[in-house]
All heavy atoms as an XYZ file, in Angstrom:
1011
protein
N      93.305    121.068     71.445
C      92.682    119.980     72.175
C      93.300    119.848     73.526
O      94.541    119.810     73.720
C      92.894    118.636     71.372
C      92.205    117.421     72.067
S      92.392    116.048     70.914
C      92.255    114.758     72.028
N      92.522    119.831     74.637
C      93.033    119.719     76.004
C      93.480    118.322     76.306
O      92.928    117.301     75.858
C      91.914    120.142     76.941
N      94.487    118.235     77.107
C      94.989    116.959     77.583
C      94.250    116.571     78.889
O      94.253    117.316     79.812
C      96.523    116.995     77.863
C      97.282    117.302     76.600
C      97.003    115.749     78.510
C      98.745    117.453     76.803
N      93.730    115.390     78.863
C      93.049    114.888     80.090
C      94.087    114.017     80.859
O      94.497    112.904     80.382
C      91.813    114.055     79.732
O      91.356    113.409     80.874
N      94.481    114.499     81.999
C      95.463    113.777     82.786
C      94.847    112.410     83.265
O      95.561    111.426     83.423
C      95.979    114.583     83.961
C      96.948    115.634     83.588
C      96.661    116.933     83.733
C      98.153    115.350     83.082
C      97.518    117.961     83.321
C      99.123    116.250     82.682
C      98.776    117.582     82.794
N      93.529    112.410     83.530
C      92.903    111.178     83.928
C      93.054    110.040     82.885
O      93.357    108.948     83.161
C      91.433    111.377     84.260
C      91.264    112.232     85.480
O      92.172    112.256     86.380
O      90.166    112.886     85.590
N      92.867    110.473     81.639
C      93.025    109.519     80.516
C      94.464    109.160     80.297
O      94.798    108.007     80.017
C      92.419    110.071     79.249
C      90.904    110.138     79.274
O      90.273    109.472     80.070
N      90.329    110.987     78.460
N      95.393    110.146     80.397
C      96.746    109.911     80.198
C      97.448    109.018     81.239
O      98.286    108.166     80.909
C      97.535    111.186     80.051
N      97.028    109.213     82.450
C      97.705    108.547     83.605
C      97.068    107.222     83.991
O      97.613    106.388     84.707
C      97.861    109.447     84.756
C      98.632    110.783     84.488
C      98.662    111.615     85.698
C     100.064    110.517     83.930
N      95.744    107.122     83.731
C      95.079    105.916     84.145
C      94.887    105.824     85.631
O      94.702    106.786     86.279
N      95.051    104.612     86.112
C      94.872    104.387     87.591
C      96.193    104.516     88.383
O      96.218    104.300     89.506
C      94.243    103.074     87.891
C      95.158    101.888     87.457
C      92.892    102.907     87.202
C      94.718    100.517     87.990
N      97.196    104.938     87.677
C      98.549    104.962     88.342
C      98.621    105.983     89.475
O      99.317    105.845     90.431
C      99.662    105.148     87.332
C      99.754    104.057     86.319
N     100.228    102.772     86.774
C      99.399    103.913     85.052
C     100.144    102.001     85.683
N      99.619    102.634     84.748
N      97.868    107.104     89.308
C      97.798    108.066     90.449
C      97.217    107.450     91.642
O      97.630    107.652     92.773
C      96.965    109.291     89.963
C      96.812    110.343     91.035
C      95.908    111.479     90.609
O      95.397    111.430     89.485
O      95.743    112.326     91.474
N      96.112    106.720     91.470
C      95.391    106.061     92.612
C      96.270    104.963     93.205
O      96.323    104.726     94.373
C      94.056    105.447     92.164
C      93.036    106.408     91.858
C      92.921    106.788     90.407
O      93.847    106.505     89.639
N      91.908    107.502     89.972
N      97.097    104.280     92.332
C      98.030    103.301     92.825
C      99.080    103.918     93.702
O      99.366    103.303     94.772
C      98.703    102.524     91.601
N      99.623    105.030     93.377
C     100.556    105.689     94.263
C      99.941    106.094     95.580
O     100.584    105.931     96.656
C     101.173    106.937     93.578
C     102.262    106.724     92.559
C     102.732    108.010     91.941
C     103.438    106.016     93.250
N      98.759    106.655     95.534
C      98.087    107.079     96.761
C      97.770    105.837     97.619
O      97.946    105.893     98.870
C      96.755    107.787     96.455
C      96.998    109.121     95.823
C      95.693    109.769     95.332
O      94.646    109.089     95.340
N      95.723    111.022     94.865
N      97.407    104.730     97.041
C      97.125    103.518     97.813
C      98.345    102.951     98.401
O      98.399    102.518     99.511
C      96.412    102.499     96.887
O      95.242    103.060     96.355
C      96.061    101.255     97.697
N      99.397    103.018     97.629
C     100.780    102.520     98.155
C     101.243    103.331     99.349
O     101.802    102.855    100.299
C     101.824    102.449     97.041
C     101.523    101.451     96.003
C     102.556    100.599     95.675
N     102.201     99.668     94.621
C     101.769     98.401     94.846
N     101.618     97.984     96.017
N     101.451     97.585     93.826
N     101.021    104.709     99.311
C     101.357    105.503    100.396
C     100.599    105.133    101.586
O     101.072    105.038    102.787
C     101.221    107.022     99.977
C     101.274    107.908    101.215
C     102.237    107.458     99.025
N      99.250    104.965    101.441
C      98.408    104.630    102.549
C      98.832    103.281    103.145
O      98.889    103.088    104.323
C      96.950    104.529    102.059
C      95.993    104.040    103.143
C      94.874    105.003    103.369
N      94.218    104.698    104.635
C      93.147    104.008    104.733
N      92.661    103.422    103.616
N      92.518    103.747    105.868
N      99.149    102.348    102.241
C      99.625    100.975    102.756
C     100.927    101.158    103.501
O     101.105    100.416    104.574
C      99.698    100.029    101.615
C     100.031     98.581    102.105
C      99.756     97.597    101.058
N      99.831     96.234    101.722
C     100.658     95.328    101.359
N     101.432     95.401    100.283
N     100.610     94.150    102.001
N     101.829    101.950    103.062
C     103.113    102.100    103.798
C     102.816    102.680    105.175
O     103.525    102.262    106.177
C     103.968    103.081    103.004
N     101.890    103.655    105.308
C     101.526    104.130    106.629
C     101.071    103.047    107.565
O     101.385    102.985    108.716
C     100.523    105.240    106.507
C     101.103    106.525    105.797
C     100.045    107.537    105.470
O      98.789    107.256    105.663
O     100.365    108.647    105.034
N     100.143    102.226    107.033
C      99.535    101.152    107.836
C     100.603    100.156    108.243
O     100.661     99.732    109.418
C      98.392    100.467    107.089
C      97.854     99.219    107.789
C      97.286    101.466    106.819
N     101.464     99.752    107.322
C     102.478     98.745    107.636
C     103.490     99.403    108.600
O     103.948     98.627    109.541
C     103.173     98.331    106.316
C     102.303     97.478    105.353
C     103.093     97.241    104.089
C     101.851     96.221    106.023
N     103.793    100.676    108.458
C     104.728    101.262    109.425
C     104.114    101.258    110.815
O     104.773    101.128    111.831
C     105.102    102.637    108.984
N     102.771    101.527    110.918
C     102.078    101.511    112.200
C     102.126    100.137    112.755
O     102.305     99.991    114.000
C     100.697    102.006    112.007
C     100.023    102.375    113.312
O     100.673    102.721    114.236
N      98.711    102.158    113.255
N     102.008     99.123    111.923
C     102.063     97.742    112.442
C     103.485     97.483    113.062
O     103.574     96.910    114.151
C     101.816     96.781    111.354
C     100.348     96.678    110.948
O      99.454     97.155    111.653
N     100.034     96.044    109.824
N     104.507     97.919    112.371
C     105.834     97.680    112.855
C     106.117     98.440    114.166
O     106.763     97.959    115.060
C     106.860     98.116    111.753
C     107.038     97.146    110.637
C     107.868     97.778    109.548
C     107.734     95.933    111.163
N     105.601     99.656    114.219
C     105.750    100.464    115.429
C     105.081     99.834    116.635
O     105.498    100.055    117.792
C     105.178    101.871    115.196
N     104.052     99.062    116.427
C     103.291     98.411    117.502
C     103.573     96.931    117.590
O     102.749     96.148    118.214
C     101.779     98.637    117.302
C     101.392    100.108    117.549
O     101.472    100.559    118.656
N     101.022    100.818    116.488
N     104.713     96.540    117.104
C     104.995     95.083    117.152
C     105.119     94.506    118.571
O     104.858     93.320    118.761
C     106.340     94.837    116.383
N     105.376     95.344    119.499
C     105.522     94.910    120.922
C     104.395     95.352    121.830
O     104.468     95.138    123.036
C     106.899     95.388    121.542
C     108.093     94.758    120.818
O     107.980     93.552    120.420
O     109.136     95.428    120.699
N     103.382     95.887    121.218
C     102.308     96.399    122.025
C     101.302     95.202    122.220
O     100.775     94.595    121.328
C     101.514     97.515    121.227
O     102.416     98.554    120.898
C     100.350     98.047    122.053
N     101.053     94.920    123.537
C     100.139     93.787    123.827
C      98.705     94.060    123.359
O      98.159     95.191    123.417
C     100.122     93.796    125.387
C     101.380     94.442    125.789
C     101.693     95.465    124.727
N      98.166     93.047    122.663
C      96.736     93.164    122.209
C      96.653     93.880    120.874
O      95.472     94.020    120.393
N      97.692     94.393    120.260
C      97.629     95.139    118.997
C      97.320     94.110    117.881
O      97.990     93.063    117.785
C      98.884     95.916    118.676
C      98.773     96.747    117.484
C      98.177     97.888    117.432
C      99.359     96.220    116.265
C      98.030     98.656    116.279
C      99.179     96.964    115.124
C      98.544     98.154    115.133
O      98.408     98.892    113.997
N      96.422     94.478    117.012
C      96.031     93.624    115.882
C      96.593     94.238    114.622
O      96.367     95.430    114.327
C      94.535     93.503    115.742
C      93.815     93.046    117.037
C      94.234     91.679    117.432
C      93.457     91.252    118.660
N      94.085     90.282    119.403
N      97.305     93.426    113.835
C      97.905     93.882    112.578
C      96.828     94.240    111.599
O      95.848     93.502    111.475
C      98.876     92.837    112.049
N      96.976     95.393    110.875
C      96.012     95.794    109.888
C      96.674     95.897    108.476
O      97.946     95.943    108.431
C      95.518     97.195    110.247
C      95.013     97.461    111.672
C      93.656     96.780    112.006
N      92.547     97.211    111.137
C      91.671     98.101    111.444
N      91.711     98.782    112.554
N      90.640     98.347    110.612
N      95.875     95.988    107.487
C      96.372     96.153    106.129
C      95.282     96.604    105.283
O      94.078     96.491    105.614
C      96.963     94.851    105.596
C      97.958     95.033    104.520
O      98.159     96.214    104.028
O      98.679     94.051    104.149
N      95.550     97.063    104.057
C      94.586     97.425    103.068
C      94.588     96.391    102.004
O      95.666     95.797    101.682
C      94.868     98.857    102.508
C      94.704     99.959    103.600
C      96.148     98.968    101.864
N      93.438     96.227    101.348
C      93.441     95.229    100.226
C      93.701     96.059     98.970
O      92.818     96.629     98.353
C      92.033     94.659    100.219
C      91.944     93.503     99.151
O      92.943     93.249     98.440
O      90.896     92.811     99.194
N      94.982     96.047     98.575
C      95.449     96.811     97.484
C      94.704     96.325     96.138
O      94.296     97.182     95.334
C      96.963     96.624     97.296
C      97.499     97.452     96.159
C      97.750     98.817     96.277
C      97.826     96.848     94.909
C      98.228     99.573     95.195
C      98.327     97.598     93.881
C      98.508     98.964     94.030
N      94.585     95.050     95.941
C      93.988     94.588     94.745
C      92.533     94.992     94.648
O      92.070     95.392     93.543
C      94.068     93.029     94.735
C      93.508     92.419     93.449
C      93.807     90.922     93.366
N      95.196     90.809     93.155
C      95.950     89.709     93.459
N      95.370     88.671     94.017
N      97.225     89.693     93.243
N      91.771     94.974     95.745
C      90.362     95.364     95.696
C      90.228     96.873     95.419
O      89.381     97.329     94.702
C      89.666     94.997     97.017
N      91.163     97.612     96.016
C      91.150     99.066     95.770
C      91.486     99.434     94.374
O      90.924    100.335     93.784
C      92.089     99.841     96.768
C      91.552     99.732     98.183
S      92.754    100.447     99.391
C      92.509    102.219     99.004
N      92.415     98.713     93.776
C      92.751     98.965     92.355
C      91.651     98.533     91.449
O      91.377     99.134     90.412
C      94.091     98.235     92.034
C      95.264     98.958     92.604
S      95.535    100.642     92.078
C      94.746    101.599     93.314
N      90.941     97.426     91.804
C      89.769     96.978     91.009
C      88.732     98.073     90.996
O      88.164     98.417     89.998
C      89.212     95.690     91.519
C      88.038     95.140     90.798
C      88.377     94.682     89.369
O      89.522     94.259     89.165
N      87.414     94.816     88.524
N      88.467     98.670     92.149
C      87.452     99.704     92.236
C      87.915    100.937     91.453
O      87.081    101.595     90.749
C      87.175    100.044     93.718
C      86.053    101.069     93.810
C      85.705    101.193     95.334
C      84.544    102.173     95.423
N      84.073    102.240     96.826
N      89.210    101.273     91.548
C      89.734    102.433     90.809
C      89.594    102.222     89.268
O      89.274    103.095     88.501
C      91.165    102.751     91.162
N      89.910    100.938     88.871
C      89.849    100.656     87.405
C      88.353    100.753     86.940
O      88.119    101.253     85.824
C      90.307     99.188     87.172
C      90.284     98.698     85.752
C      91.222     99.522     84.880
O      92.346     99.912     85.237
N      90.790     99.781     83.632
N      87.450    100.311     87.726
C      86.036    100.404     87.293
C      85.529    101.862     87.256
O      84.825    102.182     86.368
C      85.170     99.682     88.389
C      85.312     98.135     88.289
C      84.557     97.443     89.439
O      84.050     98.119     90.335
O      84.586     96.239     89.424
N      86.105    102.683     88.168
C      85.639    104.111     88.115
C      86.288    104.848     86.944
O      85.693    105.672     86.315
C      86.004    104.787     89.409
O      87.388    104.909     89.561
N      87.543    104.414     86.579
C      88.204    105.038     85.429
C      87.576    104.648     84.133
O      87.315    105.398     83.213
C      89.704    104.738     85.446
C      90.369    105.098     84.105
C      90.372    105.472     86.595
N      87.251    103.316     83.973
C      86.648    102.810     82.780
C      85.183    103.128     82.548
O      84.564    102.983     81.610
C      86.835    101.250     82.723
O      86.092    100.633     83.715
N      84.529    103.555     83.710
C      83.126    103.913     83.658
C      82.267    102.680     83.759
O      81.063    102.773     83.485
N      82.751    101.564     84.137
C      82.012    100.349     84.228
C      81.653     99.978     85.660
O      81.240     98.817     85.986
C      82.775     99.178     83.613
C      83.107     99.296     82.210
C      83.973     98.136     81.665
C      81.828     99.379     81.370
N      81.703    100.939     86.560
C      81.384    100.683     87.949
C      79.842    100.471     88.117
O      79.080    101.100     87.434
C      81.883    101.796     88.815
N      79.560     99.583     89.022
C      78.161     99.326     89.357
C      77.587    100.535     90.116
O      78.229    101.080     91.012
C      77.989     98.084     90.193
C      78.465     96.845     89.543
S      77.335     96.312     88.220
C      76.067     95.608     89.173
N      76.470    101.014     89.760
C      75.818    102.154     90.393
C      74.620    101.745     91.149
O      73.769    100.926     90.608
C      75.483    103.217     89.388
N      74.423    102.189     92.348
C      73.154    101.923     93.067
C      72.268    103.063     92.818
O      72.626    104.219     93.110
C      73.479    101.708     94.618
O      74.139    102.923     95.075
C      74.301    100.544     94.875
N      71.106    102.754     92.279
C      70.153    103.751     91.942
C      69.043    103.883     92.936
O      68.185    104.701     92.850
C      69.532    103.566     90.505
O      68.998    102.257     90.492
C      70.683    103.635     89.509
N      68.980    102.993     93.903
C      68.000    102.991     94.936
C      68.627    102.566     96.248
O      69.592    101.758     96.318
C      66.886    101.958     94.529
C      65.747    102.016     95.371
N      65.601    101.305     96.515
C      64.597    102.718     95.276
C      64.426    101.538     97.130
N      63.784    102.372     96.369
N      68.143    103.130     97.296
C      68.761    102.879     98.701
C      68.552    101.426     99.114
O      69.315    100.945     99.897
C      68.080    103.739     99.736
C      68.480    105.257     99.609
O      69.487    105.473     99.017
N      67.673    106.105    100.123
N      67.599    100.742     98.509
C      67.371     99.267     98.816
C      68.357     98.336     98.136
O      68.342     97.137     98.451
N      69.188     98.850     97.183
C      70.061     97.965     96.548
C      71.170     97.494     97.497
O      71.635     98.181     98.315
C      70.749     98.706     95.365
C      69.772     98.959     94.205
N      70.131     99.628     93.112
C      68.557     98.471     93.946
C      69.128     99.760     92.328
N      68.143     98.982     92.795
N      71.661     96.251     97.232
C      72.629     95.646     98.091
C      73.978     96.160     97.618
O      74.237     96.394     96.432
C      72.677     94.103     97.919
C      71.420     93.522     98.532
S      71.323     91.680     98.321
C      72.916     91.111     98.051
N      74.918     96.285     98.563
C      76.331     96.703     98.264
C      77.083     95.403     98.024
O      77.251     94.639     98.923
C      76.904     97.387     99.513
C      78.309     97.882     99.217
O      78.747     97.836     98.065
O      79.003     98.281    100.206
N      77.473     95.194     96.715
C      78.209     93.974     96.387
C      79.673     94.151     96.316
O      80.378     93.310     95.839
C      77.683     93.408     95.017
O      77.927     94.449     94.036
C      76.213     93.080     95.062
N      80.159     95.340     96.746
C      81.618     95.605     96.702
C      82.299     94.701     97.675
O      81.774     94.285     98.663
C      81.867     97.013     96.930
O      81.494     97.469     98.266
N      83.557     94.483     97.370
C      84.366     93.529     98.308
C      84.747     94.397     99.497
O      84.999     95.613     99.442
C      85.681     93.143     97.578
C      85.447     92.308     96.347
C      86.755     92.041     95.633
O      87.790     92.508     95.973
N      86.657     91.213     94.620
N      84.861     93.746    100.657
C      85.321     94.461    101.868
C      86.726     95.002    101.650
O      87.635     94.275    101.061
C      85.282     93.448    103.012
C      84.989     92.127    102.351
C      84.622     92.380    100.933
N      86.992     96.226    102.023
C      88.316     96.794    101.913
C      88.498     97.515    100.556
O      89.544     98.141    100.343
N      87.556     97.466     99.627
C      87.706     98.092     98.329
C      87.598     99.624     98.409
O      88.074    100.344     97.561
C      86.724     97.483     97.297
O      85.392     97.890     97.719
N      86.965    100.128     99.472
C      86.886    101.518     99.593
C      87.973    102.155    100.564
O      87.875    103.297    100.956
C      85.520    101.952    100.175
C      85.157    101.322    101.509
O      85.978    100.451    101.946
O      84.163    101.656    102.104
N      88.982    101.345    100.809
C      90.099    101.875    101.585
C      90.017    101.524    103.067
O      90.902    101.967    103.784
N      88.986    100.850    103.485
C      88.923    100.513    104.958
C      90.025     99.570    105.329
O      90.467     98.721    104.467
C      87.508     99.966    105.273
C      87.271     98.582    104.673
C      85.891     98.069    104.889
O      84.928     98.929    104.766
O      85.708     96.931    105.168
N      90.415     99.634    106.550
C      91.444     98.799    107.001
C      90.857     97.463    107.370
O      89.840     97.364    108.050
C      92.171     99.383    108.254
C      92.948    100.662    107.952
C      93.467    101.206    109.284
C      94.025    100.439    106.949
N      91.595     96.406    107.004
C      91.184     95.049    107.351
C      92.160     94.465    108.388
O      93.407     94.869    108.428
C      91.220     94.142    106.098
C      90.397     94.658    104.975
C      90.550     93.818    103.714
C      88.894     94.633    105.378
N      91.711     93.521    109.152
C      92.618     92.830    110.093
C      93.345     91.673    109.406
O      92.710     90.962    108.575
C      91.842     92.297    111.273
C      91.442     93.469    112.166
C      90.098     93.908    112.145
C      92.295     94.032    113.146
C      89.660     94.967    112.951
C      91.843     95.043    113.925
C      90.596     95.494    113.910
O      90.165     96.546    114.639
N      94.587     91.428    109.696
C      95.314     90.320    109.133
C      95.204     89.138    110.076
O      95.310     89.282    111.277
C      96.805     90.740    108.976
C      97.535     89.593    108.334
C      99.001     89.995    108.010
N      99.008     91.022    106.949
C      99.564     92.182    107.177
N     100.157     92.468    108.332
N      99.592     93.095    106.264
N      94.939     87.967    109.526
C      94.873     86.754    110.214
C      96.321     86.240    110.519
O      97.015     85.977    109.524
C      94.063     85.720    109.554
O      92.776     86.200    109.186
C      93.856     84.454    110.378
N      96.737     86.117    111.790
C      98.118     85.703    112.021
C      98.293     84.236    111.844
O      97.403     83.435    111.999
C      98.274     86.075    113.492
C      96.950     85.946    114.067
C      96.005     86.362    112.975
N      99.516     83.804    111.438
C      99.874     82.397    111.321
C     100.053     81.821    112.743
O      99.676     80.670    112.993
C     101.084     82.214    110.494
C     100.964     82.662    109.097
N     100.227     81.958    108.216
C     101.485     83.693    108.390
C     100.253     82.565    107.019
N     101.021     83.588    107.127
N     100.649     82.583    113.608
C     100.889     82.176    114.962
C     100.805     83.347    115.911
O     101.820     84.060    116.090
C     102.224     81.469    115.016
C     102.563     80.905    116.384
C     103.849     80.157    116.368
O     104.594     80.144    115.416
N     104.105     79.488    117.511
N      99.597     83.650    116.444
C      99.522     84.801    117.349
C     100.338     84.639    118.619
O     100.553     83.482    119.022
C      98.024     84.888    117.640
C      97.514     83.507    117.389
C      98.429     82.897    116.310
N     100.743     85.729    119.195
C     101.486     85.669    120.462
C     100.595     85.452    121.607
O      99.379     85.691    121.493
C     102.337     86.868    120.553
O     101.543     88.006    120.719
N     101.198     85.190    122.734
C     100.449     84.911    123.998
C      99.720     86.231    124.378
O      98.635     86.181    124.949
C     101.391     84.385    125.074
C     101.868     83.044    124.665
C     100.658     84.379    126.459
C     102.962     82.495    125.571
N     100.390     87.384    124.209
C      99.774     88.703    124.651
C      98.682     89.198    123.722
O      98.211     90.366    123.946
C     100.844     89.729    124.907
C     101.641     90.122    123.641
O     101.285     89.528    122.541
O     102.478     90.984    123.688
N      98.369     88.487    122.644
C      97.259     88.872    121.731
C      97.759     89.731    120.620
O      96.923     90.141    119.793
N      99.094     90.063    120.498
C      99.535     90.835    119.404
C      99.679     89.969    118.150
O     100.173     88.818    118.203
C     100.941     91.391    119.727
C     101.509     92.376    118.784
O     101.476     92.090    117.597
N     101.912     93.487    119.194
N      99.188     90.459    117.021
C      99.186     89.612    115.811
C     100.250     90.069    114.719
O     100.136     89.683    113.611
C      97.859     89.627    115.162
O      97.459     90.961    114.812
C      96.747     89.031    116.069
N     101.142     90.985    115.214
C     102.120     91.555    114.301
C     103.296     90.555    114.152
O     103.915     90.208    115.196
C     102.612     92.926    114.701
C     103.724     93.390    113.798
C     101.493     93.895    114.783
N     103.631     90.192    112.973
C     104.916     89.382    112.659
C     105.842     90.288    112.138
O     105.725     90.750    110.961
C     104.551     88.194    111.683
C     105.821     87.529    111.232
O     106.821     87.496    111.958
O     105.734     86.901    110.159
N     106.825     90.774    112.936
C     107.718     91.855    112.558
C     108.485     91.538    111.181
O     108.616     92.417    110.387
C     108.712     92.082    113.624
N     108.932     90.277    111.034
C     109.642     89.951    109.832
C     108.766     89.987    108.621
O     109.158     90.521    107.547
C     110.349     88.546    109.940
C     111.483     88.557    110.957
C     112.031     87.218    111.076
O     111.358     86.180    110.820
N     113.246     87.126    111.657
N     107.536     89.557    108.776
C     106.525     89.558    107.680
C     106.211     91.024    107.342
O     106.060     91.356    106.138
N     106.080     91.822    108.367
C     105.715     93.272    108.144
C     106.818     94.010    107.425
O     106.605     94.787    106.527
C     105.360     93.955    109.486
C     104.067     93.474    110.101
C     102.837     93.677    109.354
O     102.698     94.743    108.629
O     101.957     92.768    109.273
N     108.049     93.720    107.841
C     109.213     94.356    107.146
C     109.273     93.915    105.739
O     109.541     94.726    104.793
C     110.516     93.956    107.828
C     110.695     94.648    109.161
C     111.956     94.149    109.908
O     112.463     93.108    109.665
N     112.364     94.982    110.870
N     108.986     92.645    105.484
C     109.007     92.156    104.079
C     107.893     92.842    103.261
O     108.097     93.250    102.142
C     108.763     90.624    104.061
O     108.589     90.135    102.782
N     106.675     92.923    103.782
C     105.638     93.625    103.099
C     105.888     95.102    102.905
O     105.584     95.649    101.847
C     104.288     93.472    103.921
C     103.737     92.074    103.882
C     102.404     92.056    104.662
N     102.099     90.660    104.982
C     102.387     89.996    106.032
N     103.070     90.553    107.023
N     102.055     88.732    106.216
N     106.495     95.727    103.849
C     106.830     97.160    103.793
C     107.876     97.328    102.636
O     107.673     98.289    101.846
C     107.397     97.625    105.079
C     107.636     99.124    105.125
C     106.571     99.964    105.406
C     108.847     99.647    104.813
C     106.758    101.357    105.370
C     109.044    101.054    104.755
C     108.007    101.905    105.133
N     108.910     96.475    102.583
C     109.948     96.680    101.558
C     109.325     96.448    100.110
O     109.627     97.096     99.123
C     111.104     95.753    101.807
C     111.905     96.198    103.008
S     112.494     97.949    102.913
C     113.503     97.825    101.494
N     108.461     95.375    100.079
C     107.818     95.057     98.774
C     106.915     96.231     98.332
O     106.918     96.595     97.171
C     106.998     93.826     98.897
C     106.176     93.415     97.720
C     107.076     93.195     96.511
N     106.372     93.124     95.306
C     106.213     92.027     94.529
N     106.821     90.919     94.933
N     105.509     92.063     93.451
N     106.229     96.820     99.271
C     105.348     97.940     98.942
C     106.194     99.133     98.500
O     105.891     99.802     97.554
C     104.541     98.334    100.185
C     103.552     99.379     99.842
O     102.633     99.175     99.105
N     103.638    100.523    100.491
N     107.374     99.356     99.142
C     108.253    100.454     98.769
C     108.807    100.211     97.321
O     108.916    101.202     96.561
C     109.433    100.517     99.772
N     109.145     99.015     97.005
C     109.642     98.669     95.670
C     108.496     98.945     94.624
O     108.728     99.518     93.566
C     110.199     97.304     95.538
C     111.505     97.126     96.309
S     112.295     95.507     96.062
C     111.013     94.323     96.254
N     107.331     98.456     94.937
C     106.179     98.650     94.081
C     105.870    100.181     93.900
O     105.592    100.612     92.768
C     104.954     97.950     94.565
C     105.083     96.412     94.438
O     105.966     95.971     93.690
O     104.316     95.748     95.168
N     105.960    100.877     94.946
C     105.768    102.417     94.906
C     106.750    102.972     93.954
O     106.445    103.816     93.141
C     105.892    103.024     96.321
C     105.851    104.525     96.269
C     104.592    105.179     96.339
C     106.942    105.319     96.221
C     104.504    106.551     96.262
C     106.899    106.690     96.173
C     105.630    107.274     96.210
O     105.587    108.615     96.129
N     108.058    102.595     94.101
C     109.109    103.184     93.202
C     108.878    102.808     91.747
O     108.994    103.658     90.900
C     110.477    102.640     93.724
C     111.633    103.273     92.973
C     111.767    104.741     93.220
O     111.399    105.248     94.258
N     112.236    105.448     92.289
N     108.401    101.573     91.532
C     108.075    101.247     90.106
C     106.988    102.040     89.575
O     107.005    102.485     88.434
C     107.767     99.707     90.062
N     105.878    102.213     90.304
C     104.765    103.026     89.892
C     105.181    104.486     89.675
O     104.773    105.102     88.710
C     103.607    102.994     90.934
O     103.070    101.700     91.033
N     106.059    105.043     90.589
C     106.511    106.364     90.421
C     107.331    106.557     89.153
O     107.174    107.526     88.497
C     107.333    106.788     91.702
C     107.716    108.210     91.724
C     106.771    109.165     92.036
C     109.004    108.624     91.360
C     107.118    110.452     92.062
C     109.287    109.959     91.373
C     108.381    110.886     91.747
N     108.243    105.597     88.889
C     109.030    105.654     87.635
C     108.155    105.622     86.412
O     108.403    106.241     85.446
C     110.064    104.560     87.714
C     111.197    104.834     88.638
C     112.248    103.681     88.689
O     111.961    102.557     88.229
N     113.432    103.934     89.214
N     107.145    104.738     86.473
C     106.188    104.624     85.379
C     105.486    106.038     85.096
O     105.399    106.477     83.988
C     105.186    103.501     85.625
C     104.235    103.334     84.414
C     104.678    102.663     83.348
C     103.015    103.859     84.440
C     103.816    102.443     82.267
C     102.127    103.772     83.385
C     102.545    103.020     82.253
N     104.971    106.627     86.154
C     104.388    107.875     85.981
C     105.363    109.003     85.555
O     105.015    109.830     84.748
C     103.745    108.378     87.355
C     102.378    107.920     87.642
C     101.900    108.353     89.024
C     101.376    108.373     86.609
N     106.578    108.879     86.064
C     107.623    109.829     85.608
C     107.808    109.748     84.066
O     107.977    110.725     83.389
C     108.895    109.630     86.364
O     109.895    110.437     85.946
N     107.908    108.519     83.601
C     108.060    108.366     82.154
C     106.864    108.790     81.374
O     106.999    109.265     80.261
C     108.452    106.877     81.793
O     107.352    105.998     82.133
N     105.636    108.591     81.925
C     104.431    109.111     81.268
C     104.466    110.631     81.143
O     104.182    111.189     80.078
C     103.202    108.736     82.069
C     102.828    107.318     81.940
C     102.126    107.108     80.564
C     100.896    106.329     80.750
N     100.155    106.125     79.527
N     104.913    111.321     82.243
C     104.997    112.760     82.171
C     106.158    113.244     81.184
O     105.984    114.237     80.475
C     105.285    113.366     83.576
C     104.089    113.503     84.378
C     103.923    112.806     85.549
C     103.083    114.392     84.032
C     102.745    112.925     86.270
C     101.961    114.547     84.742
C     101.792    113.847     85.931
N     107.258    112.430     81.140
C     108.286    112.801     80.188
C     107.800    112.673     78.795
O     108.048    113.485     77.916
C     109.535    111.884     80.411
N     107.000    111.677     78.505
C     106.408    111.468     77.200
C     105.381    112.555     76.821
O     105.422    113.082     75.705
N     104.597    112.947     77.809
C     103.726    114.068     77.589
C     104.401    115.382     77.278
O     104.019    116.214     76.444
C     102.740    114.238     78.776
C     101.639    113.166     78.917
C     100.918    113.404     80.269
C     100.675    113.227     77.755
N     105.492    115.607     78.074
C     106.307    116.774     77.836
C     106.867    116.818     76.446
O     106.885    117.860     75.757
C     107.428    116.856     78.876
O     106.829    116.836     80.169
C     108.246    118.108     78.752
N     107.338    115.709     75.978
C     107.960    115.633     74.629
C     106.910    115.825     73.608
O     107.112    116.478     72.562
C     108.591    114.299     74.368
C     109.958    114.076     75.076
C     110.509    112.751     74.769
C     111.825    112.578     75.501
N     112.505    111.288     75.176
N     105.707    115.336     73.822
C     104.576    115.485     72.826
C     104.193    116.985     72.789
O     103.911    117.524     71.740
C     103.405    114.640     73.263
N     104.203    117.642     73.922
C     103.799    119.036     73.931
C     104.868    119.964     73.256
O     104.516    120.920     72.614
C     103.664    119.558     75.402
C     102.386    119.116     76.047
C     102.413    119.505     77.548
C     101.176    119.593     75.340
N     106.126    119.477     73.340
C     107.253    120.253     72.688
C     107.360    119.942     71.239
O     108.045    120.590     70.457
C     108.587    119.951     73.363
C     108.714    120.563     74.713
C     110.056    120.162     75.328
C     110.188    120.821     76.726
N     111.503    120.421     77.334
N     106.694    118.812     70.804
C     106.698    118.416     69.377
C     108.004    117.650     69.072
O     108.366    117.599     67.902
N     108.541    116.969     70.014
C     109.746    116.198     69.758
C     109.475    114.846     69.374
O     108.458    114.213     69.613
C     110.612    116.139     71.040
C     111.120    117.479     71.447
C     111.931    117.447     72.774
O     112.141    116.355     73.285
O     112.302    118.502     73.208
């Protein structure tokens, strides 16, 4: 019987890819913290994971006709969204450096947790293949 990695790993592979993408976006925000007129961006991790869960479970809504409405949430397909600032600066920059650093560190910790979970899944699969 063949092992299906999609069934064994679930959405954790997509979670890691999404966390990497979010880290890139947050790092870009931090790099442009002093750029006049720069608008802070982010990805909607929750919406992207909801879409990944639907595709893995097979319960995703399918459009069978071009006239059907798209009811997916904005940002669920990985598009970048603009962040609404609490207090925008005079030069139009919406990056809050401390908030971005906090989000970046939280994302890094979540990435590490997902990575450790996947690592333990692979260790379990390896033991199962060896018959331990």
